[in-house]
N, C-alpha and C positions, 0 to 999 in steps of 0.2 A: 557534572559532565556538560560540556558546551554543545555537544551534538545530541539531539533527542529524536524522537520517532520519525521514521520514514514509513510511508504506507504505499506499497505497490497495489495497483488494481490490475488483476490478471484474469484472462479467460482461462477456462479449465485446461486446455491443451498447453498453453504457455506455462501455467502454474505448475504443472507436473515436471517440467524440465528446467525452467529458470528459477522459480521461487526457492527451491531448496538451496541452490548456490547463493542466491541473494541473501537469504536469512543466515546462512553460514557466514558469509562475508560480513554482514552487519554484526553478528556475534563476535567474530574475530577482531573487529575494529572497536568493539565496545559500544556499538550503536543499538538503541532500542528500535525495533521495527514491529509493525503491525500488518498482518495480512488481512485484507478485506476482499472476500470472495463474493461476487455477485452472480446470480444465476444468468444464464444466457438470455433469459426472457426479460432482463432488466430493460426498462424503456428508456428512450432518449431523454425523457423528463426526469426519471429517477436518478440517473447517473450524475448529472450536474448537481442535483440536490445533495447527494451523498458526498460529492467532492466539496461542496460548500460547507457541509457539516464538518468535514475534516479540516478545512481551512480555518474554521472558527476556533479550533483547538490550539491555543497559544503554545502548547508543549510540542506541537508538530512543526518541524522545520522544512519538510519536503514531501512531495508526493511523486511517485512514479506510476504513471498510468500506461498500461499496455493493453 
């Protein structure tokens, strides 16, 4: 498969409305997706560190941050 994981970063309210449709769409298209939920208390320093961690994964081709 030439498309591999997408990882949305969603807050809790968005995750409950958007994420199910996003993951269904990925599945329908044959794309692997990963949901990364961070607590509302995630600091401004922690979020970029997590994004960088995802960026280092060569299997991941895109990130959606909301």
